[in-house]
N, C-alpha and C positions, 0 to 999 in steps of 0.2 A: 504494500500500500504506499503511495505517496503522501506526504504531508505538505500542506499548504498553509499560508497565512501572510500576514502583513506585519511590518515593523514600521513603528511611527513615533515621532515626538509630538505629533500633531501634524507637522510635516513629514513625508515619507522619510525613512531612514534609508537612504539608498547605498548601495554597493555594501551593505553589512553581511558579515559572515556569520551564518547561522549555524550552530552545532548543538545537538541534543543527543543524550544517551538515555537508554531505555532500561526497563526492568530486566529484560532478557540480554542486556548488554548490547543491543543492536545501536547502531550510530546513525544519525539523521544529520545530514549537511547540505547546505546550499547558500546561494548569495541572492541578496535581494535586488530587485530591478529598479528602475527609475521611479516607480510608483511605491517602493517599499515592499512589493510582493515577492513571495519565493515559492518554489516547489521542489521538494527533495526527490531524488530518484526513489523508486519503489523498494521497500525492504519489508521483511517480516519483523514485527515488533510487538513488544507486551507494554501495556500500560502500567504506571505512569512513565513519561519520559520527561527530563528536565534539561534545561541548557540555557543558552544565550544567544542574543544577536548583538554583535559588535561592530561598531564603526567609530574609532576613536574620535573624541573621548568618551563616547557613550557605550554603555552595555547595558542591555536590558535582559533580566531573566524571565523565563515563563515555564509553564508545566503543562504537558499535553496529558490530559487525564481521560479523554475519551474522544471518538470521533477522528477526524484526520485534518483538522484545522487548528492552528495554534497561533497566537499573536504575541509580538514582543513590544510593550508600550511601558510607560510609567506605571500604569495600573496593573500590569501583569508583573512588574517587579515588585510592587507592592504586595501583590497577591502571593508571590514567593516568599516574601519576608513573613507574611502571616502563617503559611504552611509550615516553613522550617521552624517557627517558634511553637506552633501547635503539635509538631510532630514528636515532642518530648515533653515530659512533664516538668513542673515548676517554671523557673524563669530562665532556664537554658534555652538554646535553639541549635538544631542540628546546621552544620555546615552543609553545602551542596553535595561534598564529597562524602559526608556521613549519611545524607539522604539517599544517595546513590547506593551506597553499600547496604542500607537498610532495604530499599526496594528490590535490590538484587539477591538478597539473602532471606527475606521474610516474605512470603506469599501473603500471608494474612494481612500484614501492614500494607502491602502494594495494593491489594483490593480495597481495604478500608479507607486508605487515603483518597482513592478515586471514587468512593461511593457518592451517590448523588446527595445524600445528607451532609456529608463532610464538605463537599465542595460548595453547596449552597451556604454552608456557614462561613467559609473562606471567602466567598464573594460578598456576603453581607458585611462581613468584617472590613473589607476594603472600602467599600461604600460608606460605612459607618466613619472610618478613619478620616477619608478625604473630606466628607461633609463636616466633620469637626474642625478640620483644618480651615475650610472655606469660612465657617462661621467665625473663627478665631481671626481671620483676616479682614473681617468686617461685613461678610455677606449675612443677609437675614437667613433664618431657616428656610423660608419659602424660596429665596433666591439659590440657596445651596440645593434644594431639592429640584429645582427646575434645570440647574446646571447638570446634575447627575443622572436626570431621568432616563436618558438613553442608555447608560451604563447599567442603572438599576434594573432595567427592562430586557437587558440581553446578557448572554454569557460573555462578558467582555473578553475574556482571555481566549475564546475560541470562535466568536462570532466573526462572520465574513464582513468586512467594511472596506471603504475606499478612504485613503487619505486625502480627502478634498475639502475638509472643513464642514463637513455635514455630518449628522448622526453621532456615531461613536467617536469619530475624529474630532468633531467639535467639542465633545467632552474633554479630549485631551488638550486642546487649546484653551478652553475655559477654565481648566484645573492647573494649567501650567504654572501659574504664580504660587501654588502652594506644593506641587508635586515635583517640580523641577528646579534645578540651578539654571543660571543663564546659558551654560553650556549644553543643556539637555540632560545632564545626568540627574539622577534621582536625589532629591533633597534629603539630607540626613535626618531633619526633624520628622518627616512623614515616615520613613523607614523605622526610626525609633517608635513611633505611635503605633505602626503596624505590628512591630515586635511585641510590644506591650499588649496589644489587643489579642494577638495570636497566643500569648501566654494564658489568656483566660479561657481558651477553647479546650475541650477535652481531647487528649491525644487519640490518633487511630489506634484501633485494635491491633495487637502484636500476637504473633504466634510462632508457628513452625517455620523452618528454613528449608531453603532448597528450592523454591517455587518461584514463579512470577506470577504477575497480575494478568489481566484480561489480555487477550491477543489482538492486536491490530490487523494481523492478517497480511497477506501478499497481494500485490496488484499487478496489472500488466505493465509493460514497459512505457516509459514516459520520460520527457525532458524536464529541464529545469526552465523556471521562468515565472512569470506573473499568472 
């Protein structure tokens, strides 16, 4: 199966290197085009997959938890921060390397972290964190809710979107003041808030070792591109 998606700050993240590793150790790799879109060569993989899209100085993290579309944006980076914090008890967080080791060795964890209920909690935490940041910056609660509506009503880490200033991309533009530094990197304050919110979530179930999560399957041949 090929994996597609979009990398964007609001503007497309062009010529970014996308690299992900999956629960079965499969590697997904591609480069984004002028619209920030990418398509990986087809490969058999198991959920979840975690990785980055990098165009210096920007690196955005994301997680593929189901389907075959994954985005790389400030919101997905905040999403990963929540997941890593929620993946262990107390106030510690897993590193990406520790998370990879966990999903590759613990089938129960790999399945649980990808479950619809947990994913819904992670998304809600991201929206809550960004909403709080917007209100702290001077927006009213109603203004913050309006800004985040398109993200609240979609699976922002996996929904298909175009980096053209509308829909989900407009959310990236309108939250930039609280989620991004001037160079497009994710602001430390919002990452810290996401980590703190993730600490409050119940860790995914953990169990036996040796298995992998749900399988993405194989696909026909295909090229890379948008």
